[in-house]
N, C-alpha and C positions, 0 to 999 in steps of 0.2 A: 796459390794452390791450384791444380788442379783438381775437376772435378771427379767424383767416382767412377773410376775406369772409361771415364771419357766417352759416354752413351756406350760403355762396353767396348771402349775402341772402334766406335761407328762400325760394328758388328767384324769385330776382328779384323777391320782393315780390308779396304777396297782390292788391295793388292793381292790378297790372301784367299780372295773367293773365284772358287772355279767350280762348274758345271758338275753337278749330280746326274750322271749319265746312265745310272740305276733307277729312276723315277718315272714310271711310266703307270699311272693310275688306270682303273677299268672307267669306260665309258659305257653308260648303261643302252642310251639311244643315241648313236651318231646322228648328227645332222643330215648330212649327205653322202652319198654314196663315194668309195675313197676316189680322190684325185677329181672329183666332178663339183665340189661346191666353188664359193665364191673365191677370187684372187687374190690373196692377202700380201701385200708387199712390206717386209719388216726392212726399216730405215738402215740401210750400213753406208750411207756416205757423205755422214757427218761426223767421224770420228766417236761413232758411237760406242759407251760402255758395255752395251747388252748387244749380243749379235747372236744369228742365227747358229752358227758355227760354234758360239760361246757360251756365253752366260742364258743366253736365252735359248738353249737348246731345247730345254724341256716344254719351253712355248711354243716353238713352231712344231715338236712332235706331236704335243697335244690336240695343235689346231689340224695337224694334217691326219690324226688319226679321227678325229671330227667330220674330217671330208675334205676341208677348207685346201684350197692350191696355194701352199705359202712359197714366196719367193722372197730373196733379198733384193732391196733398192741401190743399186749404186751411183746413182747417177744424179746429179744436181734435179730437185723440183722444178717439173715443168709440166704443162700441159701434156707433151710428147711423153715425158717419162712416168706420169700418174695414168697413162691411157691404158685401158683396160683393166684398171683394179680396181676393186669393190672397194677394201678394206685399208688405210696404210697405217702401221704402226709406226710411231717413234719412240723410241727408249732411250734416254739420257745420251741425246746429241749433244755435241760439244764444238766452241769456234778452235782451230788450228791451234789458237795460242794457247787453249788450255788441255793440248791433248797430253803434253808431259808434265806441266806444272797448271793446278788448278786453282793458285793464288789469285785472289780477284786483282781487277777487275774482268769479269767472265762476259764478255761479249755474246751476242746472238751466235747460234750457230748456223741460223740462216740468213741469207741477203733478202732486202726488200722484194727483189722480184719471186723468190722462192716464196716468201710468205705470201704475196698475192697468188701465185700459181696455186698453192694450196686451199687458199678459201675459195678462190673460184670453183678449183676440183670439188671440195666438199658442199658449195651451193648448189653445183651442178648435179651432184647426187652422190658423192662419193662418203664416205665415212672415214673420220680420223681417232685413231688412237692415241693421245699424247700423254707420256708418261715422263716426268721430269722429278727428279729425286733431289735430294739435299744439295747443297752447295759443293760443285760450280754448277750443278744440272739443270736446276731452277732460274739461274741466272740466264744459262745459253736459250732457255725455253722461252723465255719473258717476253721477248718483242712477240715470237710468236701466239705465246698465251693471250698478249694484250689486245691484237689483233682478232681473236676467237670472243674475249671479253672477260680474260680470266686475269688475275693478280697472282703473282707469287712471290713467296717470301723466299731469298735466296740464303737460307740458313739450314738447320738442323731441328728437327720436331722433334721434341722427347714430353713425356708423359712426366705427372709429379712424382710417381716413383717408378723405377726401371729396373727389373730381376734381370741375373746373368741370363744370357740366352732365351728370353721370354719376350717375345714380340709385346706388342699394343693390340688386344683382340676388342675389335668393334663386332656390337650383337646388334640384333632386331630388338631383343627385349629392353635393352637400356634406350632403345633409339638414335644410338649412335649409327648404325645400320638402317637404311631406310628399307619400308614396305615398298617395292618397286616391282617392277616386271621382273628386272633384272635377278632381283632375289627371289622371286616366286619360281621362275622358271615355267616349262613347259609341262610338268609332269609334278607330283610331289615330291618325288625321289632328286629332282632338281633344285628344291626349296633350300636356301642357304640362310640360316640363322647368324652367322658369325663370319667375320673375315679379319686376318691377321696383316698387319704389314711392319714393317721392319725400319724404325727410324723414319725420314725420307723428308718432304717440305710442306708447306700449306698452302694455300689459295684462296682467295676470295672471289665471287663474281655473283652478278645478278641475273636473275631469269635463266636459272638452271634449274633443274632436279637433284638435289644433293643424293649422295647414294652413302659416302662416310664422313662423317661430321665428329669432328673433335671435342672432346670434353672438357669440362672446368679443370684448370690446372695445367692443361698443355700450354707449352710456350715454345720457341722458334727461337734457336741461338745462333747469332751472326759473328761468328769470330773473324779475326783479321787475314786468318790463314786459315785454310780448310782443316779439322779437326783439331785446331790449336786452342781448345776451351780452358777457362777459368772462371774463378768467382765476380770478375771485372768484365766478363763477355756480354755483350748487348745481349739482350733477353726480351723478346716480343710476345706479348700474352697472344695466344691462338685460341683459346675456345672459342668453341662455333663457327670458326673457319672449318674450312673444307680440306678432305685427303682425296674426295674421289666425287665426280661430277659427272651428268650427262646435260644434253641439249641439243636442239636441232638447230640448223643454219639452211636456209633456203630448203631444198630438197634433199639434204644430206645431213650426216647425224654426226654429233660430236662427243667424246667421252675423255675426261681430263683424269689422271691421277697423279699426285704427289707423291708416288714410292713405285719403284721398280722390282724390286725381290719379290716383293708379293707374289708377281707373276712368272716367276724363274724357280728352279730347284738349284738350290747351290750346297755348298759345304767352305765354310770359312773355318779359317787360322788354324793352327799346327791341332786344335782339337777337332776339326773338321766338323765343327756344330754346322747341325740344319740351317739352312737359312732360305725361307720360301715356302714353296707348297709342298716342299718335305717335310716341313717342321710340324711336329706333335701341334700345335696347336692351331694350325692353318688347313686344316684337315678338309676344308672346303671351300679352300681358295682356288684348287681348281676348276672345283663344279662353278664356284663365281666367274672364273675367266671364260667358259665356254659359254655360261647364261650373256656374259658381257659382249661376246662374238656376236653371239645369235640376238642380240639386240642390235647391234652394227651392221648387221649382215638382214636387218629386217624381218629375222623371224618372230622377235618377239615386239 
């Protein structure tokens, strides 16, 4: 017997998610003059599910309006391809094997040489935002995550109770959202007291600054095939695990998040349900993203 609505059919099915091009929230105090901010590379060289022209269109537009110079990365990671960038964003990369078929195994999206190049670049002063959603994306990011000290579950994180079209909301009041420079911001208007996520993965890491902590009752479901859950699907309790954290590596900074839609603005399924920063329960996600980028670029 299938679980109720299969985690809402994982938000109406990835194949039916399209960008919400109307999402354009105000920015009270842009961090940089237009086009004068640090260079942000958004990875598109690893069969990424989220790209600047696709599901991360709202992500790219928001950063550009904050003054960042946002560009796609279309080459394998190397010292040459990363040269000149201040921030590298990797969102839901995949190995070519899983481009059309997400069935495990889910090999690394990155070669050993690429992982070394990214690590060396961060140590030298670069900032990395690594986003790895539920199966197969967490599996594809696991080797890079491990090199950074993060261990992913390649499953689907779900709360004890999930209501239709309602994301998981993490609040400062409950302790699930950390009191951190990223949630405090530069001004009272930038303060973030709640953040919403939409399923995703969980991870563990030592010696990091937790940002989003999963609470009691959260589990990670690991089916044999993506989305094919039942009562006998393997379940791993993940209360106390993380869905967002930051750390420093050498001269650089690293942010890891186990959910990608929280930084997007999409509509999902035939009902065109809002999913991401455009969701009513995610009203502070856009500011959270800006604060996160300010931390990665050194403003916070």
